[in-house]
N, C-alpha and C positions, 0 to 999 in steps of 0.2 A: 413331446409332452402328451399326457393322457388325462382325460376327464372321464370318470365313470358315472353313468346314470343308472341308478338302481331303483326299480319299481317293485312295490309290494302287491298285495292281493287285488285281483280283478282289473288291474291296469292293463293286462293283456287284452281286455275287451274294449279299450278306448277306441272310439270311432263308432261303436255299435251300442255300448252300454250307456243308458241314460244320456242321450246326446244333448238334451236341454241343460245338463249339468256339465258334462265332460267334452262336449263338442262332437264333431263328426270326423275329425282327423285321427287316423291311427298312428301308432309309433312307427310302423313300417313305412308310412309315407312321410312322416315328419323327420325321421332321423337322417335320411340322405340330404334333405334340405339344410338342416342345421350343420351337418358335417361340411357341406359346401361353403357355408358362411365362415367356417373356421378351418381352412385348408391345412394350416400348420399344427393343428391339434387333432389327435386321435380320440374320438369319442366312442367309448364302449358302452353297450347297453345290456342290461341284465334285468330280468323280471322273474319273480317267483311268488306263488301263492302260499309258500311255506315259510313260517317265521325263522326256523333254524337255518334254512338255506340262505335267507337274506343275511343273517348273522355271519354265516360262513363266507359269503361273498364280501362283506365289509372287511372281515379279517384278511381275506385273500388280497383285496386291492390295496390294503395298507402295506403289504409287502412289496408292491410294485414301485420301484424307485423313480419311475417316470410319471407317477400319478401326481397331479397338482390339485386334485379336488374330487369330491364326490357330491353328486346331486342326488338326493334321496327323497323319493316319495314312498313312504312306508304304507300308504293307503290306510286302511282301518287300524293297522298295527300302531299307527301314530298315537292312537287314543288308548291303547291297551297293553303295549309291549314294553315292559321294563327291560326285558332282555335286549331288544334292539337299541333302546336308549343307552344301556350299559355298553353295548358294542360300539356305538358311536363315540361314547366317552373314552373308550379304551384305545381307540386307534389314533395314531399321530397325524392323520390326514384331515384337513378341514372338510367339513360336511355342511352343505346348505340344504335345508329341508324345503321341499316344494309341495304345494297343493294346487291342483287345477281349479278347484272351487274354493270359496271362502268358508272354512269350517265354522266360523262364528255366525254365519248367516244360515246355518243348517241346524239339524237336530241337536238338542242339548248334549247328547252323548259324544258328539264330535267337538265339543268345546274344550275338552281336555287334550293337551298336547304334551306328551311325555318327552318329546325330543327338544322342546324349546330351549332348555338350559344347556343342552349338549351340543348344539349346532352353532356354527358361525353366524348363521342367519336363517330367516324363513321368508319365503316368497309365496303368496297365496292369492287365489282368486282370479288369475289371469290366463287360465287354460294352459296351452302349450307355451305361451309366452313366459310363464313362470320358469320353465326349464331354460328357455333361451336367455333370460336375464341372469340366472345362476351360472350358466356356462360362460356367458359374456363376462361376468365378474371374475371368474377364475382365469380366463384368458387375459383380461386386462391386468389383473394383479400380477400375473407371471411376467408380463411385459415391462413392469416397472423396475 
């Protein structure tokens, strides 16, 4: 079984970008650790700064019959992209949206979340743990 983690703009800079908000751990160091925690699950990671590429990736993973879920951090596109929200609504795979920070504790423009009604759930404010909780949910749900 596979879980896809898809990240949007600027999340390739995690570990160096605004560490007071996003922490000091990069996805390159985090991913092997979380993969080791779930040895029977293949976790694929994709990141793009380009809206259309994120949509293409969502549509692509929806075709993978081994996919049990998508963990999506659309970054700033969470607040602006109707197109990504439409892509999430269009695919038959469950998506959990994650945010490393708590958008409601930040600038007002980050309070709008266009993905809320399209996703299975949302986990925010827990840094990399937000991703781990979403992955854990899919793994546990598959085991039932």
